[in-house]
N, C-alpha and C positions, 0 to 999 in steps of 0.2 A: 294642743289644748287638752286639758285634763277634764274628764267627765265622771261624775258619780251619780248613779241611778239606784235609789233605794225605795222600797215600799214596805208598808206595814198594815196588817189587818187590825182595825180598831173595833172592839166590841161595843159599838155605839152607833146610832144612826148618823147619817151625814150632817144633819142640822146641828147636832150637838158637837160633832167633830169640827165643823166649820166655825161654830161660835168660839171655840178655843183657838183655832188656827188664825182666825181673823182679828183676834185681840192682839194687835201688834205690840202693845206695851208689856205683854205678859211672857215674852219669850224667855226671860230669866227663870221662869218656873220650870221650864223643860229643856233648856239648852245650857248645860253646865258651864261652858266657857263665858257665857254672858252674865255679868254681875248685875247690871241694871240696863234698862232701856227706857226711852221716852220718845214720843213723836214730836218732831220739831215743825211739822207742817200744821196748818189750820185743821185739815182733815186728818183724823186718826185712823182712817181706813179708806181703801179705794185707790183708784188710779191717781198717781201724783203724791200719795202719802210718803212722808219721809220719817225715818227713825234713826236715832243715834243709840249705839250700844257701847257700853263700857265693858271691855273684856277683862278676864282675870289676869292677863299679862299687862295691864294698864294701857292697852291700846284702845283708842276710841274709833269706831267705824261708823260710817253712814250708809244707810240703805234707802233706795228710792224705788217705789212701785211703778212699774212700767206697763203692767197689765193686771186687770182685776175683773173676773167674772164671778159675780156674787153667788156664793154657795157652791162654787165649782173649783175655781183655781185662781192663783195669782202668780205673778213673776216680779222679782225685784233685782236690782243691781246693787252690788256692794262696792264701797269706795274706802280708800285708806287702809286696806288690808296689807299687812307686812308681806313682802315678796310677791304680791299679786298685782298684775297689770290690770286685769278685769275679772269680774265674777258676776255670774247671773244664776239665779236659783228660781225654779218653778215648783210650786206645790199644787197638787190637784187631788180631788176626792172623787171616788166612784162608789155609788151604793152597791151593796152586795148582801142580799138576804137579811136586811135589818142591821148589817154591819157596814163598815166603811173601809174601803181600800184607799189608803193614803199613800201618795207617791211624791217623791221629791227628786228632782233632776237638777244637777249643778254643772255648770260649765265654767272652768277656771283657766285663765291664761296667766302663767307666771312671768315675772320680770326676768330679764337677762337673756332673752333669745335662746340660742342653742344650749347655753350653760343652764338656763332655767329649766329647759326641757329635761335635763339630766335629773332634776329633782322631782319630776312628775311621779315616778313610782312611789317614792317615799311620801309625797304629799297625798297621793291617792289613798295609801294605807291610813294616814292620819285622818284625812277627810271622811273616809268610810267608817272609821271607828267612832269619830265624833258624831257622824250622822246616825249610826246604829244606836249609840247611847242616847242621843236626843229623841229618836223615834220611840225607844223604850220608855223614856221619861214622859214623852207626850202621851203615849198610850195609857200609862199609869194615871196621868192627870185627868184625861178625858173619862176614863172608866171609873175612877175613884173619887173624882171631884176635889182632889187636893194634890199638891205636888209631892213627889217622892222625897223623903227626908235624907236618904243616904246618897252615896256616890252612885251616879247613874250607871256606871259600869257594872255594878252589882245586880242590876235588874236583868231578868232573863231576856234573851234576844227575842224579838217579836217575829211572828210568822210573816212572811213576805206576800202571802196570798190568803184570801178568806176561804 
């Protein structure tokens, strides 16, 4: 199993950070691989919510929320990801002197058994880079009230602690 654990200090209170994070249909504003997203469940937030994301490589993935603690954290599972047998991602917030420590933890199992495990180091590098770019864009969005207009990789890396 491949795990990726990343955190970022957001210069905004947890309530503002959660407002952006819990807007499930706005992920394309801060995750560059996501071209568009929409909730396909009746509920657009909370336990059981489901979202479909169109990725830049023309892949359509589905995500289902399996845990939701309002204002604090959520967990979702991803389906239909290329080369991926299973994927789970947890996002959590922690107040820190008027700022927010945002954490994301991913668990990914690749298809292919032992052969798939050989790809884990490469997939970890790719996942960590995408995650760092997304956290930088998320930080920019929350702190500036608008999405970053350029390539997310051009944003400075965010501090991992407050």
